[in-house]
C-alpha positions in Angstrom: -35.1 78.7 163.0 -37.9 80.8 160.8 -36.4 83.1 158.2 -37.0 86.7 159.1 -39.9 87.5 156.3 -40.5 90.8 154.7 -44.3 91.7 154.1 -45.0 92.9 150.7 -48.2 95.3 150.5 -49.9 96.0 147.4 -51.0 99.4 147.2 -53.7 99.6 144.7 -56.2 102.0 143.3 -57.6 103.9 140.4 -55.8 107.5 138.8 -56.6 110.2 141.4 -57.5 108.0 144.3 -54.2 109.1 146.2 -51.9 106.2 146.3 -48.9 108.4 145.6 -49.8 110.8 148.2 -50.4 107.6 150.8 -47.0 106.0 150.0 -45.2 109.5 150.3 -46.6 109.6 153.7 -45.2 106.0 154.5 -42.0 106.8 153.3 -41.8 110.2 155.6 -43.6 108.9 158.9 -41.7 105.5 158.8 -39.6 106.8 161.3 -36.7 104.0 161.4 -38.2 101.6 158.8 -36.3 100.8 155.9 -38.9 100.6 152.9 -38.5 99.3 149.4 -41.0 101.0 147.0 -42.0 99.3 144.0 -43.7 101.8 141.5 -45.3 100.5 138.7 -47.1 103.6 137.6 -44.1 106.2 138.0 -45.5 109.5 139.8 -44.2 112.2 142.1 -42.3 110.6 145.0 -41.9 113.4 147.7 -39.0 112.8 149.7 -36.6 115.2 150.8 -33.5 115.8 148.9 -34.4 113.3 146.5 -35.2 113.6 142.6 -36.0 110.5 141.0 -33.9 110.9 137.5 -33.8 108.5 134.9 -36.5 106.6 133.3 -38.6 103.1 134.0 -36.3 100.4 135.4 -34.2 103.0 137.2 -33.5 102.9 140.9 -32.1 105.1 143.5 -31.0 104.3 147.0 -32.3 107.3 149.2 -30.6 108.5 152.5 -33.5 107.1 154.4 -32.7 103.9 153.5 -35.8 103.2 151.2 -35.4 102.1 147.3 -37.6 103.5 144.4 -38.1 101.5 141.4 -40.2 101.5 138.3 -40.8 98.4 137.0 -42.8 96.2 134.8 -45.0 93.7 136.3 -43.3 91.0 134.2 -40.4 91.7 136.3 -41.8 91.7 139.7 -40.1 88.8 141.0 -36.5 90.0 140.1 -37.1 93.1 142.1 -38.6 91.4 144.7 -35.7 89.0 145.1 -33.4 92.3 144.9 -34.9 93.8 147.5 -35.4 91.0 149.6 -31.6 90.3 150.0 -29.9 90.3 153.4 -27.6 93.3 152.4 -30.6 95.5 151.8 -31.9 95.5 155.4 -35.2 96.4 154.1 -38.2 96.1 156.5 -41.1 96.4 154.0 -41.9 96.2 150.5 -44.5 98.4 148.9 -45.8 97.9 145.5 -47.6 100.9 144.2 -49.8 99.6 141.3 -50.5 101.5 138.3 -54.0 102.8 138.2 -55.1 100.6 135.4 -53.2 97.2 136.7 -54.9 94.0 137.8 -54.1 94.0 141.8 -55.0 90.4 141.6 -52.3 89.4 139.2 -49.8 91.0 141.4 -51.1 89.2 144.4 -50.8 85.8 142.4 -47.2 86.9 141.6 -46.2 87.6 145.1 -47.6 84.2 146.3 -46.1 82.1 143.6 -42.8 83.5 144.4 -40.0 80.8 145.6 -38.5 83.3 147.8 -38.6 82.6 151.4 -37.6 86.1 152.7 -41.0 87.7 151.6 -44.7 87.0 152.7 -47.7 88.5 151.3 -48.7 91.8 153.7 -52.2 92.4 152.0 -54.0 94.2 149.1 -54.5 98.0 150.0 -57.2 99.5 147.8 -57.6 103.0 148.0 -60.7 104.8 146.9 -61.5 108.4 146.2 -64.5 109.6 148.2 -65.0 112.5 146.2 -65.1 110.6 142.8 -66.5 107.2 143.7 -69.6 107.1 141.8 -68.3 108.4 138.8 -65.1 106.0 139.1 -67.5 102.9 139.2 -69.1 104.3 136.1 -65.8 104.3 134.3 -64.0 101.5 135.9 -66.8 98.9 136.6 -64.0 96.7 137.7 -63.6 98.8 140.8 -66.4 96.8 142.5 -64.3 93.6 142.1 -60.8 95.3 143.0 -62.5 96.4 146.2 -64.2 93.0 146.9 -60.6 91.3 146.9 -59.0 94.2 149.1 -57.7 93.0 152.8 -58.2 97.0 153.8 -60.0 99.7 151.9 -58.7 103.2 152.4 -61.4 105.7 152.0 -59.0 109.0 151.1 -60.2 112.2 150.6 -63.1 111.4 153.0 -62.9 114.9 154.0 -64.7 116.3 150.7 -67.7 114.9 151.7 -70.4 115.7 154.5 -70.9 113.1 157.1 -73.8 111.4 155.8 -72.3 110.9 152.5 -69.1 109.3 154.2 -71.3 106.8 156.4 -73.3 106.0 153.0 -70.0 105.3 151.1 -68.4 103.2 154.1 -71.8 101.2 153.9 -71.6 100.6 150.0 -67.7 99.5 150.6 -69.0 97.1 153.4 -71.3 95.5 150.8 -68.5 95.3 148.7 -65.7 94.1 150.6 -68.0 92.0 153.5 -65.9 91.8 156.7 -63.3 93.7 155.5 -61.7 96.9 157.5 -62.7 100.4 155.9 -60.3 103.1 157.1 -61.4 107.0 156.4 -58.9 109.5 155.9 -57.6 112.6 154.2 -54.3 113.1 152.3 -53.2 109.7 153.1 -52.5 109.9 156.5 -52.6 106.6 158.0 -50.6 105.0 161.0 -47.8 103.4 159.5 -48.0 100.5 161.8 -51.2 99.2 160.1 -49.1 97.9 157.7 -45.7 97.1 158.9 -43.6 96.5 162.5 -41.2 99.5 163.9 -37.7 99.2 162.5 -34.7 98.6 164.6 -33.9 101.0 167.4 -37.7 101.2 167.8 -38.7 98.4 169.8 -39.4 96.5 166.7 -39.0 93.2 168.6 -41.7 93.7 171.2 -44.3 91.2 170.8 -47.0 93.1 172.0 -47.4 97.3 171.7 -50.2 99.8 171.7 -50.1 101.3 168.3 -51.2 104.9 168.1 -50.8 108.4 166.1 -47.8 109.8 168.2 -45.5 109.4 165.7 -47.5 111.1 163.4 -48.4 114.1 165.3 -44.5 114.4 165.9 -43.7 114.0 162.4 -46.7 116.8 161.5 -45.2 119.0 164.3 -41.8 118.8 162.8 -42.9 119.6 159.2 -45.2 122.3 160.6 -44.4 125.0 158.2 -47.0 125.8 155.6 -46.4 124.8 151.9 -48.2 123.7 148.8 -47.9 120.0 147.3 -49.6 118.2 144.3 -48.7 114.5 143.8 -48.5 112.7 140.3 -51.3 110.4 141.1 -53.4 113.5 141.3 -54.1 114.2 144.9 -54.9 118.2 145.2 -53.1 121.0 146.9 -52.9 121.2 150.6 -51.4 123.0 153.4 -49.1 121.3 155.9 -49.7 117.9 157.3 -50.0 119.1 160.5 -52.9 121.3 159.3 -54.7 118.2 157.8 -54.1 116.3 160.8 -55.6 118.6 163.0 -57.8 120.6 160.8 -60.2 118.6 158.4 -59.5 115.1 159.1 -58.4 114.7 162.7 -61.6 113.0 163.4 -61.5 110.4 160.6 -58.9 107.9 162.0 -61.3 107.0 165.1 -62.5 103.7 163.8 -59.1 102.1 163.8 -57.8 100.4 166.7 -55.5 97.4 167.9 -56.6 94.8 170.7 -53.6 93.1 172.8 -54.0 89.6 174.0 -51.7 87.7 176.1 -51.9 84.2 178.0 -49.5 82.4 180.5 -51.6 79.4 179.6 -51.4 77.4 176.4 -53.6 77.8 173.6 -55.8 74.9 172.5 -54.9 74.2 169.0 -58.5 73.5 167.5 -60.5 76.4 169.0 -58.0 78.9 168.0 -58.0 77.9 164.8 -61.7 77.9 164.9 -61.4 81.7 165.9 -59.1 82.5 163.0 -61.1 80.6 160.4 -64.0 82.8 161.1 -62.4 86.0 161.9 -65.0 88.9 162.6 -65.1 91.7 160.2 -62.7 94.5 160.4 -60.0 92.6 162.0 -57.3 93.5 159.1 -54.3 92.1 160.6 -53.0 89.7 163.6 -48.9 89.5 164.7 -47.2 87.8 167.5 -46.6 84.6 168.8 -48.5 81.6 169.9 -47.6 78.8 172.6 -49.1 75.1 172.2 -48.7 72.7 174.7 -49.0 69.5 172.5 -46.2 66.6 172.3 -43.9 67.5 169.4 -45.3 70.9 168.7 -44.1 72.9 171.7 -42.4 75.3 169.5 -42.8 79.2 169.5 -45.3 79.4 166.7 -45.1 82.9 165.0 -48.5 84.3 163.6 -48.9 86.6 160.7 -52.7 87.0 159.2 -53.7 89.5 156.9 -57.3 89.1 155.5 -57.8 85.9 154.6 -53.9 85.0 154.6 -52.9 83.0 157.4 -49.4 81.4 158.0 -47.9 79.8 161.4 -43.9 79.8 161.4 -42.4 77.6 164.3 -39.1 77.9 165.6 -37.3 77.2 169.1 -37.8 78.8 172.3 -35.4 81.2 173.0 -33.3 79.9 176.2 -35.0 81.5 179.2 -37.7 83.0 177.1 -41.3 82.5 179.1 -43.4 80.5 177.2 -46.6 82.2 176.6 -49.1 83.8 173.8 -48.6 87.3 172.8 -51.1 88.9 169.8 -51.7 92.3 168.6 -54.8 92.3 166.6 -55.5 95.6 164.4 -58.6 96.8 162.3 -61.7 99.1 162.2 -64.8 99.0 163.9 -63.8 95.9 165.8 -65.0 94.8 169.6 -62.0 94.6 171.4 -63.9 92.9 174.6 -65.5 90.4 172.5 -62.2 89.5 170.7 -60.3 89.2 173.9 -63.1 87.2 175.3 -63.0 84.6 172.3 -59.2 84.1 172.7 -59.8 83.5 176.3 -62.2 80.8 175.4 -59.0 79.4 173.3 -56.9 79.0 176.2 -56.2 75.1 177.1 -57.2 74.8 180.7 -57.1 71.4 181.2 -53.2 69.9 181.0 -53.1 67.3 178.0 -56.3 68.5 176.4 -54.8 68.9 173.1 -53.5 66.2 171.0 -51.5 65.5 168.0 -54.6 65.4 165.7 -55.6 69.0 167.1 -52.6 70.4 165.5 -53.6 69.5 161.9 -55.6 72.4 161.7 -52.1 74.8 162.6 -50.1 72.5 160.8 -52.2 73.4 157.3 -50.9 76.9 157.5 -47.2 76.1 158.2 -45.3 76.6 155.1 -43.6 73.3 153.7 -40.1 74.7 154.2 -40.9 75.1 157.9 -43.1 71.9 158.5 
């Protein structure tokens, strides 16, 4: 059976873009998810009842199950192994890169890891909407960083007008063709864009409509006014509830998830044609696929983020219905068109697909699973 893998998400962006604010939000709003946080640019990690004492290379265990490490990138693989060990029971690892780090190098290290318990979870590039033009002048490499991102978060989008925001979204779309751009303020994005629910929150449900109900519940629970300034340069603000219902409530409208189910098996070649030409704005695909091909009738778990794609075959549990169930997550995606494309990938004629048609799928099966 395939090893349960932990996604490793790289959170990048230049100083002041709001990476730490976003990470703090994920840690607070995870709601049962155990997060291992590797912080390469040590800042202010705001977690109730936590004091990050000590220095670089220190590690503290938090009451909510999170871990926070300050490390040098040369030690990344060692820390990934530590966080991915079964005893840690981590659900996702988030690497907050230094504001001057090369995210491409972090991605290379993750992909080169021999640890079969981790899987690349995507590069999230955080961009400061108000300072983007000046940042490009000071850091010309910003364009390249945006260009290799799997998801672009346009943070502090409440600080600029609608016309300027639309123009900036267009610029980022040109820099990162086909990649979703999500506008937000105070780093408040749905945690489930990046990772699934923890145990006790129906994490094994194959298809689940993603929403912002949990964020609103968390915001209501912390509705008392307060001030906060993070170590990544984000500005003072009132309570998260004020942010959600005031300045930035409309900024999440472009984010959505699309569900697809099929009792009929999928045709391998047609499905791969769909996956190899995924439409712009589609960030993540998760779920499992049923193929009706000799010697390939296992349950194929599917994990895709950006250009990264993997299949993990494993036996079907006894008594489980053999079907395909997928969730697609993105920004500005055409839900009816996606469903129609996947419906056209179904194998409607028995024995229509042969073993040769599986070659495209098997290219994306890790060697140890093949």
